[in-house]
C-alpha positions as CSV (number, residue, x, y, z in Angstrom):
1,M,-16.6,-0.7,20.5
2,I,-17.0,2.9,19.3
3,T,-13.7,4.3,18.2
4,T,-13.2,8.1,18.3
5,D,-9.7,8.3,16.8
6,V,-8.5,7.6,13.3
7,Y,-5.2,7.7,11.4
8,F,-4.9,8.6,7.7
9,V,-2.1,7.6,5.4
10,S,-1.9,9.1,2.0
11,C,-1.5,7.1,-1.2
12,V,1.8,7.1,-3.0
13,G,2.9,6.8,-6.6
14,Q,4.8,3.5,-6.2
15,K,2.2,0.7,-6.5
16,R,2.0,-3.0,-7.4
17,T,0.9,-3.6,-11.0
18,T,-2.1,-5.8,-10.1
19,P,-5.1,-5.4,-7.7
20,A,-4.3,-6.0,-4.1
21,P,-5.6,-5.1,-0.6
22,A,-4.9,-1.3,-0.3
23,K,-2.5,-1.8,2.5
24,D,-0.3,-3.9,0.2
25,L,-0.9,-2.0,-3.1
26,Y,1.4,0.9,-2.1
27,I,5.0,-0.2,-2.0
28,S,7.2,2.8,-1.3
29,D,9.4,2.8,1.8
30,W,7.6,5.9,3.1
31,F,4.2,4.2,2.8
32,K,5.4,1.0,4.5
33,K,6.7,3.0,7.4
34,A,3.6,5.2,7.7
35,R,1.4,2.1,7.5
36,H,3.3,0.5,10.4
37,Y,3.2,3.6,12.4
38,A,-0.6,3.8,11.9
39,E,-1.1,0.1,12.7
40,N,1.0,0.3,15.8
41,A,-1.1,3.3,17.1
42,G,-3.9,0.8,17.8
43,Y,-6.7,2.8,16.2
44,P,-8.5,2.4,12.9
45,W,-6.6,3.7,9.9
46,F,-7.5,4.5,6.3
47,I,-5.7,5.3,3.2
48,L,-6.5,8.6,1.5
49,S,-6.6,7.7,-2.2
50,A,-6.7,10.3,-4.9
51,E,-8.7,7.8,-7.0
52,Y,-11.0,6.0,-4.5
53,G,-11.2,8.5,-1.6
54,L,-11.4,6.9,1.9
55,V,-10.1,3.4,1.6
56,D,-10.2,0.6,4.2
57,P,-6.7,-1.0,4.2
58,H,-8.2,-4.5,3.5
59,Q,-10.2,-3.3,0.5
60,V,-8.9,-4.7,-2.7
61,I,-8.3,-1.9,-5.2
62,S,-6.6,-1.7,-8.6
63,P,-3.5,0.3,-9.3
64,Y,-4.1,3.8,-10.8
65,E,-2.2,6.9,-11.8
66,K,-3.8,9.9,-10.0
67,T,-2.5,12.3,-7.4
68,L,-4.0,15.3,-5.7
69,N,-0.7,17.1,-6.2
70,T,-1.6,17.8,-9.8
71,M,-5.3,18.3,-9.5
72,P,-6.9,21.8,-9.7
73,V,-8.2,23.3,-6.5
74,V,-11.9,22.8,-7.4
75,T,-11.2,19.0,-7.9
76,R,-9.3,18.8,-4.6
77,R,-12.3,20.4,-2.9
78,Q,-14.7,17.9,-4.4
79,W,-12.4,15.1,-3.4
80,A,-12.3,16.3,0.2
81,Q,-16.1,16.6,0.3
82,K,-16.4,13.1,-1.0
83,V,-13.9,11.8,1.6
84,G,-15.6,13.8,4.4
85,A,-19.0,12.2,3.5
86,Q,-17.4,8.8,3.5
87,L,-15.8,9.5,6.9
88,D,-19.0,10.9,8.4
89,K,-20.8,7.7,7.4
90,T,-17.9,5.4,8.5
91,M,-16.9,7.0,11.8
92,P,-19.7,9.3,13.0
93,Q,-18.2,9.4,16.5
94,L,-14.9,10.7,15.3
95,K,-13.1,13.1,17.7
96,R,-9.4,13.0,16.6
97,A,-7.8,12.5,13.2
98,V,-4.0,12.0,12.7
99,F,-2.7,12.7,9.2
100,L,0.3,11.0,7.8
101,A,-0.2,12.8,4.5
102,G,1.0,15.8,2.5
103,S,-0.8,19.2,2.5
104,R,-2.8,18.5,-0.6
105,Y,-4.4,15.5,1.1
106,R,-5.2,17.4,4.2
107,E,-6.0,21.0,3.1
108,F,-9.8,20.8,2.6
109,L,-10.4,17.5,4.5
110,G,-8.8,19.0,7.6
111,D,-11.0,22.0,7.4
112,H,-14.1,19.8,7.1
113,L,-13.0,17.8,10.2
114,Q,-12.2,20.9,12.2
115,Q,-15.6,22.4,11.4
116,R,-17.1,19.2,12.9
117,G,-15.1,19.9,16.1
118,I,-12.6,17.1,15.4
119,I,-9.1,17.5,16.6
120,V,-6.7,17.3,13.6
121,E,-3.0,16.4,14.2
122,V,-0.2,16.4,11.7
123,P,2.8,15.0,13.5
124,M,5.2,15.3,10.5
125,E,4.0,18.8,9.4
126,G,6.8,20.8,7.9
127,L,9.2,17.9,7.6
128,R,10.8,17.1,4.2
129,I,10.5,13.6,2.8
130,G,13.9,12.4,4.2
131,E,13.0,13.9,7.6
132,Q,9.7,12.1,7.5
133,L,11.4,8.8,6.7
134,S,13.7,9.4,9.7
135,W,10.8,10.4,12.0
136,L,8.8,7.3,11.0
137,A,11.9,5.0,11.3
138,Q,12.4,6.2,14.9
139,R,8.8,5.3,15.8
140,V,8.2,1.9,14.1
């Protein structure tokens, strides 16, 4: 079956200390809620990792200390190009992308997707972290 929709959940700082499937590596309350929201949507979902790029939730990865929030703009552009290429290969039929991720994780990747004619949705745009947690809790 060809899927045309995808959900993205950004990585978070709170992680297990040993390698694990990516969906289980991140342990913050926000990530757990965002993961469940993405899983319940019924479409493929991926984690946007500052270290690894586009990560399948079942892929085993090691913990790391890296975030786009502190990277220079040129590095964030390179990261977005890498993730865009990974996504083009993984989901060439993509038509809609839903971001559960902060602005640094969407800024250049969202532009790449929109240039491809892909609809980009950010359902929690403009919400502070507490508001995001509340929004997610009401939907999972």
